C-alpha positions, 0 to 999 in steps of 0.5 A: 727542409726544416719542415721535413726534419720537424716531421721526423725529429720527434720531441725536438724542434729544429731550432733546439737541435745542436747547431752541427746536427741541424746543419748536417741534417739540412745538408743531407736533405738538400742532397736528396732533393738536389741529387735524387740519383744519390742513394739515400743510404749513401747520403745517410752514411755521409751525414753520420761520418760528418757527425762522428768527426765534428759533432757531439758525442752520440750525435751521429745516432740521432742524425741516423734516426732522423734521416732513416725516418725521413727517408722512409717517410719520403720513399727515399729508401727504395732502390733506384 
């Protein structure tokens, strides 16, 4: 999961990310891998809402960007 995140988190190493951002990103990628029937857009929206509620100001934008890139790179944005 961290390798996938590192590929799409340009200019950020996973270990340097804010703890909550890193955990939300890992949770979202895990959900994609474990439950492929869940649409990627739903996973991304859930991650953004978690970040808005519990994360630092503006962290949800970063999470959105990383997950959008990860989803597109893995072909996860195609309709099922």
